[in-house]
N, C-alpha and C positions, 0 to 999 in steps of 0.2 A: 604849649600846653595851656597857658593862661587864656589864649585866644579861643582855644577849643572849649574851655570851661565856660567862658562868657557866652559863646554861641549856644552851648547846650542849655545854659540857664535861661537865656532869652527865648529859645525855642520851647523850653518847658513852660515858661510863663505864657507864651502865645498859645500853645496847644491847650493849656488849661482854660484860658479865656474863651477859646473857641468851643471847648467842651461845655462850658457853663452857658454860653450864649446860644448854643444850638438846641438846648432843651426847650421844647415847645410847650406853651400853655394851650391846652385844648379847652374849647368852650362850646356851649349850646346856648343860644340867645333867642328869645322870642319877644317881640314888642307889639303893643297894641293888639293883643290877642283876645279873641272871643270864641267860646266853644261850649261843649257839653261835657260835664264831668260826672263821675259815678264812683262812690266808695262802696265796696262790698265788704261787709263785716259779718261775723258770726253772731247770731242772736237766739240760737236754739241749742239744746243740749248736744246735738250731733255736730254743730258747727262752732260752738263757743270758743274752741281752741284753735280754730283755723287762722292762718295768717291773714292780715288785712291787705286788700287789693284796691288800688286806685287806678281808674281809667279816665283818660281825657282825650277828646277828639277836637282838633282845632278846625273852626269854620272860617275864621278871618284872622289876619295878622301877618307879620313878617318874621320869618325864621332865618337865622344865620348860624353856621356851625363849621367846625373843621375837624369833626370826629372821624371822618372816613380815613384820615391818615394817622389815626391813633397808634401810638407805640406803647406797648405794655411797660409798666414801671411803677414807681412809687410817687404818689402825688398828694398834695393838700387839696381837699375839696372845699369849695366855697360856693354859697348859694345866696343870691340877692333877688328880692322881688319887691316891686312897687305898684301901688294902685290896685291891689287885689280886691275884687268885689264878686259877690255871688248872688244869684237869684235862686234861693233854696226852693221856693214854691213854683218856680218856672212860670211866673205870671208877668214877667217883663219888668219887674221892679228890683233893681240891683241895690245892694247895700254892702258896706264893709263888714267883715266878720265882727260879730259882737265881741266886746272885750272879755266877757265871761267864757266864750268859746276859745279865744286865744289863750287865756290863762289856763284853761283845762288842757289844752294841747301842748303847752310849753314843756312839761316834763317828758313828753314823747319826742318832740322834734329837736329840742335843744341838744341832747346828747348826740343826735345824728350829725349835727353840724359842728361838733367839737373839732378844734384845730389840731387834729392828729393825722399823721400820714396814713394813707391807705395804699395797698399794693394791688394794682389791677393787672392781672395776667391774661385778660380776655381780649379778643379782637374778632370782629370789629367792636368798637366801643358803643355801638348803637343797641346791642343786646348782650346780656351777660349777667353775672351775679358777683356779689362781694359779701361774703358772710351771710347775714340774714336778708340782704337786699337783692332783689332780682328785678331787672328792668328790660323792657322791650320797646324800642322806638321805631315805628313804621312811618318813615317820612313820606312814602308814596300815598299812604292813606291818612296822613296827619294824625296819627294815633300814638299815644304814650300809655304804657301799662307798667305800674310799679307794684311789687309785692314785698311786704316787709314782715318777716317772721319773728315776732318779739320773743317767742320761746326759744329762738336760736340766737338771741342777742346776748352778748357778754356785757358785763358792767362797763361803763356806767349807765346802762339801759335796763334797770332791774324791773322790767314789766313783763307780764305774761300776755299772751294773746287774749285770754279771757278778760283781763282787766281793761285792755284797750278796746275790745269789742263792746264791753259794757259801757264805756265812756262814749263811744260813737253812737250806741243805741240811744243814750240819753240826749246827745246833741241832735240826733235825727228827730226824736220826739219833740224837742224844743222847737225845731223848725216847722215840723208838719202838724203837730198836735194830734198825731195818730200813733197807734202802737207801732213800734219799730218792726220793719219787715226784712231787715238784713241788707237793704240797699238804700243808699242815700243819693238821690239824684239832685243835680243842680246845674244851672247854666252859670258859667264862670267866665270872667274876663280880668285882664290885668294890663297895666301900662308897660311894665318892664320885668323880664325874668332873665337871669343869666346864671348859668352853672359853669363853674370853671374848675379845671384840674391843673393845678400849678405844680410843676415837677419839683421834687425834693432834690437839692444838689447832690450829685454822686460823690461819695467820700474820696474816691481816687482823684477826681478832678480837683477837689479842694486841697488834697495833699500836693498835687502838682503845682497848684497855684501858690501855696505856701512855700514850696521849695524854690520856685522861681523868684518870688518876692524876696525871701530871706537871702537867697544866693546873690541877687543883684545888689541888695543893700550891703551884704558882706564885702563884695568887691569894691563898692564905692567907699566903704569905711577903710579898707586896706589902702586904697589909693590916697585917701585923705591923710592917713597916719604917716605915709611915706613923704 
């Protein structure tokens, strides 16, 4: 009986370790990328409450990903980007985003990157939606389209589409010195972009792991006492 118990606990421990290790981190990575971007925002009474849409087409760069094997589940989302520059006037002169623009956008994007799990039940991962966010990645055409509906966003993102659209209209005017027309065009490039979906450990696997560890420790303790 004791031998069976030891074998069961060891197998439980090994099975839990395999369950945790088999969880895959999915990623989309793009390096040394250059392309064309466009933000569509509402700037009239008929569109002021429309969701904001971002479109980007890659002309140059290297893309790597493992999203085609995506398994629906609960993940932590992380995004990192380095060397982002834009040519807002499309005159060939790139520059980093002005700090005043970054500061203005922080209340919008920081809540989106909060370290809270998200449950993705869509497949494939290249197109789908999660709450207020909808995305479509066309790898054949090197195109990415994102739509975020702020009126469909729960706290801690207490913004309306109207507020965000007004902010984007001000930024557009800042760049172009022209009245906002609802479309912000720019050439965009960056050195490194990586989006990761890191799996949240499954509770059952953690329970199995704990059972195995405490069981093995318990047996060792009994042997030592004897």
